[in-house]
C-alpha positions, 0 to 999 in steps of 0.5 A, a space after each residue: 906475819 913476817 918482817 923484812 928479815 924474815 922474808 930474806 930468810 924465807 928466800 934463802 930457805 926457797 933456794 935451798 933443794 926442794 928435798 931439803 924443804 921438808 917443813 910441818 906444822 902440828 898442834 899439841 893437844 894439850 895446851 890445845 893450840 899450841 903450834 910447833 914448827 918443824 924442819 927436817 934437812 934432807 940428810 937428817 936421820 932419825 939418829 941425829 941431832 936436834 935442836 929446839 928453839 924458842 923465840 922472842 917477844 913477837 911470839 914469831 916461830 915462823 920467823 925463827 924457823 926460817 931464819 934457822 933453816 939454813 943453818 939446820 941444813 948445814 948442820 943437819 939439825 932437826 929444827 922444832 920451833 914451838 909457839 908460845 902464842 900471846 893467845 895461850 901465854 898472854 903475858 911475860 909472866 907466863 912466857 919469859 918467867 915460865 909462868 912461876 909467878 903471875 904478872 903481879 907477881 904471885 906465886 904459882 904452883 910448880 905444876 903450872 910453871 910451863 917449862 915441862 911443856 918443852 919435854 912433852 913438845 920433844 916427845 911429840 916430835 919423836 913420835 912424829 918424825 921417829 927420832 931415837 936420840 933421847 935429848 936435843 940442844 935447847 936454844 932460846 933467843 931474847 924472851 926465849 932466852 929468858 925462859 931457857 935460863 930460868 927453866 935451867 936454874 928452876 927445873 933442871 931442863 933435864 933432857 937437854 944435852 946442851 943449853 944456849 941462852 942468846 941475848 936475854 932482856 933480864 936474868 934470874 940471877 942465881 942470888 937469894 937476896 934479889 926477889 924473882 923473876 931478877 933473882 931467886 929471892 921468895 923461891 924455895 930453890 935448894 943448893 942441889 938444884 943450883 949445883 945441877 944447874 952450875 954443872 950443865 953445858 951451858 953456852 951464855 952467847 951475847 951479840 957483841 953489839 947487842 948495847 943499845 940501852 934504848 932498844 925498844 923491847 929492852 926490858 925496864 923494870 927496876 929489876 932489870 936495869 939494875 942488872 946493866 944498861 943493855 943486854 950485853 952488859 946483863 948478859 956478862 953480868 949474869 955469867 960473872 954473878 953465876 961464876 961467882 956463886 958457883 965458886 962461893 959455894 965450891 960447886 963445879 961450873 961448866 958454863 961457857 960465855 961467848 960473844 958473837 962479833 958483829 951481831 946485834 939484838 939478832 936471832 938470825 945472825 946468832 944461829 949460825 954460831 949456836 948450830 955450831 955449838 949444838 953440833 960440838 956440845 951434843 957429841 
């Protein structure tokens, strides 16, 4: 169900020309029932850019699509919003943490990790839309940002042309003396994997006003609290830690840090700047 912000976004979308509101929903056959929401801008063509947007804790891909659609129209981005529903991904571990471990922190085999679904979703989108571009921009907000940066660190996110992680509530710091999910401890992550991650075009995008230490959905596990009192502090810490680790290992570092003035924990507020980044980063 859409909240007030989602209804406002739908109202903005309804004001667009009818030809601009080309939206569809389809399901992946495996896992059965995983829905994918699509918005195809009126002027988008098969050789155009695309962005995959990962929703937050509420698993509300419909609201994310509504909030993003005006920006997708303005930037001419094919918009893809998969829904990691609670029916299919019932826990924080299965979505936010990529199913790398179970809820009680027992390691899962890499073939059980959920990161590989993103490229399968993109393959299905290409088949349905005729998109010919090999890659896409990958954007995640809040819980989706947790998924995105862990995908980057642990499984390469190889077909993403640009990666934007926005307002995550907690992070896997690229250090080995902190256990997963708040560090790499207990996982077999070779330095070559970190080197590849640090060399990717990544933007750590933070709302300048996302600084409420009492936000109701802010992760409060001890490992998350150790990263900072609120999302803005934790994001700044993540970027600084990654940069310091890259320098320590003498690895190239292509990440960028950017704050969005006047925006708190708000996917819609982050979307405009993220769309601009997607257009410029994709080339």
